[in-house]
N, C-alpha and C positions, 0 to 999 in steps of 0.2 A: 403551707400557705397555698391557697387555690390559685389557678391561672388568673381568675378575675381579680383576686386580691393583689397578686403580683403586678398586674397591669395597672391597677389603681395606684399602687405605691409608686410605680414609675411616673404616672401622671401627676402624682402629688409631690414627688421628691426628685424626679429624674433630671439628669444634667441637660438632656436635650428633649424637646417636646415630641410627643407622639404625633406622627404625620399621617393623616387620614386622607386617602384619595376618595373623594365623594363621586361615586359613579351614578348613583340615583336609581332610576327605574329602568324599564325595558326600552330605553331610547335607542332606536335604530335596530331593534331586534335582539334576540338572545345571543346570536353569534357575535354581534358587535360588543355586547356587554362582556362576553367571555374574552374577546380580544383586549378589551379595556383592562380586565383583571390581570391578564398576562403582562400587559404593558406597564401597569402600575407597579407590579412586582419588580420588573426590570428597572424601574425608575427609583426604587428604594423606598416606596411607601411602606409604612409599618402595617397598615390595615386598609382594606377597601370597605366602602360602606354603600349599602343599597337603600332603597325605599320600599317598604312593604305596605301596600294598601289595596283596597277594593274601591272601585268607583262608586258603588252603591253605599258605602259607609263613610266615604270621605267628602262627598259632594252631593249637591242637589241638582237635578236637571233644570236647566234654565238659568243657572249661574254662570258667570263669565270671568275669565282673567283679562285684564287690560295690561299689556306689556309696555315696557318703557318706550317702544317705538310706536305705540298707539294701537297695535294689533289686538283684536278681541277674539278670545277662543273660549269655547264651551268648556267649563271645568269638567263636567261629567264625561264628555267625549275625549278630552285630553287624558284623563286618568284611565278611562276604559282602554284606550289604545296602548297604554304603557304599563299596565299591570304586570307584575312578575307572578306567575302562577306557583302553586305548591310544587309542581314538577320542576319549574325553573329554579326554585330555591334548592332543591335536591341537587340539580346539576351544578349550580354555583358552589354549593358546599363541597361537593366532590372535587371540583376544580381547585378551590382554595386550599383544600387539604393536600392535593397533589403538588401544588406550587409552594406549600408551606408559607402561606400568608394568611393572617387573620382576617375575618370578615365580621361585620356587624350590620345592623339595619335600623331604620327609623320606622317603627310601627305607627299607625294612625288610628287604630281601633283595637278593642279588646280581642276581636277575632284575629287580627294581625299578630298581636302579642302571643296568642296561643299557638299560632303557626310557628313563630320564631322560637318558642320554648322547646321545640323538638331538637334544637341545636344548642351546642355548648358555646354560646356566644360570649365574647370577652366583655361586652357592655351593650347597653341600649342607648341610642341617641333619640332625643325627642326634638321636634322642630319648634321654631318660634311660634308657629300657628297653634301649638298645644300648650304654650307656657301658662295660659290661664285656664286650661282644661284640667282643673284640679282632680276630678275623679279619675281621669285617665293617668295623670302623673302618679297618683296613689297606687293604681293598679300596676303600673310599670315598676315602681319602687318596691312593691311587695314581692316581686320576683327575686329580689336579693342581689341582682347584678349591679355593677357600677353603672351610673347614669351620666350621660353627657346631655345637658339641658341648654338648648339655644335660647337666647334672651333678646332676640330682635323684636322691634316694634312694640316695646313694653316699657312700663315705668319701673322705678326701683321698688315701689310698693308691691307691684305685681310679682316681681322676682322674689321678694321676701315671702309672699304668700306661697309661692311654688316651693321655695326652699323648705319652708316649715312643713308643708304637706309631705314632702319626701322624707325629711328627717324624722317626723313623727312615726313613720313606719318602722323605724329602727335601722333603716338603710342609710348609712352615713357616707357611702362611696359615691359622692356627688361631685361633678365637675360642671361649672358654669361656662358657657361659651358666649363671649361677646359676639354680636352679629348685627350687621346692617342689612335689612331685607330690601334688596334692590338687585336687579340682575342685568347688567353688572352694577356694583356700587363704585364710587370714586374715592380716591384717597382723602380728598377734602372732607368727606363725610365719615371717615373711619372712626374718629373720636376714640383713639386707642387708650386714652387715659381712663376710659371706663373700665379697662382691665384692672387698674389700680383701685378704682372705686369699688368694684365688686370684691376684690381681694380684701380690702379693708372692711367692707360692710359685713361680709359673711365668713371670712376666714377659711374660704374654700379654694381649691385649685381653680384657676380660670384659664381658659384657652380662647382661641379665635376661630370662628367660622367665617372664612374670608371669601367675599364675593367680588373682590376687585379683579382687574385683568392682568395683574402681574404678581411678583412675589414681594414687592416693596413693603406692604403693610404686614405681611407675615413675618418678615425679618425684624421689623420694628417691634412687633408684638412679642417675638421670642426674646428680644433684648429687655423687654419690660416684664418678663417672667411668665409668659404664656406657656402652659404645660401641654397644650394640644393645639395643633394647627390642622384644621379641616379645609380642604381646598377642592373645588370641583375639577374633574378630570375629563378630558376628551382625547380621542385618538387623533383627531384632525379637525381644526376649526371649519374646514370646507364641508364637513358633514352636516353642519348647520343644525345640530341637535338641540333640544331644549337645554337652557342654561349654558350653551356653548360660549356665550360672550363673557361669562363669569368663570370660565374654565381655563386650565392650562393644558397644553398638549404635552407629549412625552418629553420633548427637549426642555420645555419650560419647567415641567414638574421635576425633572432630574436636577435642574439648577436650584429650584426651591429647596429640595431635600439637602443638597450639598451646602447651601448657604445657611439654612436653619441649623444644621449640625455644626457649622463653623462659628455661629454666634457665641455660644458659651466659651469656646476656646479663645475667641478674639477678646471677650470681656475679661478673661483671666481671673486671678484670685485677689486682685487689688493690692498685692504686696509690691511696693516699688523696690526693684532690685536690678542688678546688672545681669542681663541675660547672656548665656554663652555666646550667642551670635554677635553680641556687642563687644566682646573682649578685644577682638582684632581691631575694631574701629576705635576703641579707646586709645590704642597706640598710634593708629594711623591718622586719626582725625583730630585728636587733641593737640594742644600747642605747647611749645617750650620757648625758652629764652635762647636767642642766637646773637652772635656778634654782628652788629650792623656794618662794621668796617674794621680794618686792622686796629687793634687796641694795644698800644705799646706797653711794655713792662712798666709798672709804677703808676699807670694812669688810674685816677679815681673814677669809678664808673658812674655815669649819669644815664638818664633815660635815652639820650641821643645815641649812646653806644649800643643800645639793645633793640633788636627786632623780636616781635612775638609772632611765631608762625608754626605750621605743622612740620614734622610730627612731634609726638611727645617723646619722652626718653631722657630729657635733661631736667633742668630746673623748671618747675611749674610756674606759670605766670603769677599765681597768687603769692609767690615768694619774691616778686620783683623788689619790694621795699627792703628786703633783707640783703639784696645784692647791691643796691644803690649805695654809693659812698665807700665801697670796698675798693682795694687797689689790686691791679693785675700783677701776679707773680712774674709772669713772663709774657711775651708777645702772644696775644690771642688773635689768630688770623680771622679775617672777614668770613662770615658764614659759619663760623664754628658753633657747635652746640655748647652752650655755657654749662660748665660743671663747677661744683664747689671747690674742687682742687685747684682751680685757676686763680684763686684769690688768697 
């Protein structure tokens, strides 16, 4: 089985989700990107992800982004300033190989795809902006690698069209990523039940591309069966890089990885049983029947003669009715643990 197939099987059937540190483009310069890769590895990310684009093929001069704070930025200038060059890809590929961490990228054009085909990537990720770009999705699918397809800002019908285009190429290694396109997004908009909707509608693995400011929604998504968690990553929020408000710093990302991995263990197998750690507590915390005061020989036992308290080891409280009405053989001192031999 190929490396890509193994990874897809993990995303499809794995006990814990694949955790992707979304690094993005050349934000802060190549040296910052390299530091982020190293930090993501230390935090326990399974894979780092970049964005591969050219300003000339992804945007048009004169178009603008309007961010949540009202700031307007030229799309062309923004992308031009943050492009990863072909040489940058070589550098990052070597670094990831040295660190033994997988990497992947989001292409935005056929030319980007051809650049990335130089590398043995474990998967391609397509952004929500290309969910309806069916010719491009087809071209990516035809490369035969697993595909992670973000589904933000779209309808269920648009997702269906995208899924059909990919599957018709014969590439069935498809994962859908629920996503809310906002930087940052808020938990109240997360609508995580869409994960179940997508699972039921398409029978495919579903993950989460999480743009919130903490790990809360990623943990919930994992509990709902998300097989991939993609989260933006930053070295330090003080760097004020693009997407930093939707990113986790190393301390936060480490906590995310730990908690996401803990979720399946916490959910367990659903079998109700007595755990080894509970055995000592069954003895210490459960209750038995005790003599409430001195009970003379020959006394017929009533409820007034009995206290029910910890620990266990004697007659269980659910046998109280079998004790009532019996006569004491000998004096039963106050506080004694009641035993059947006493009657």
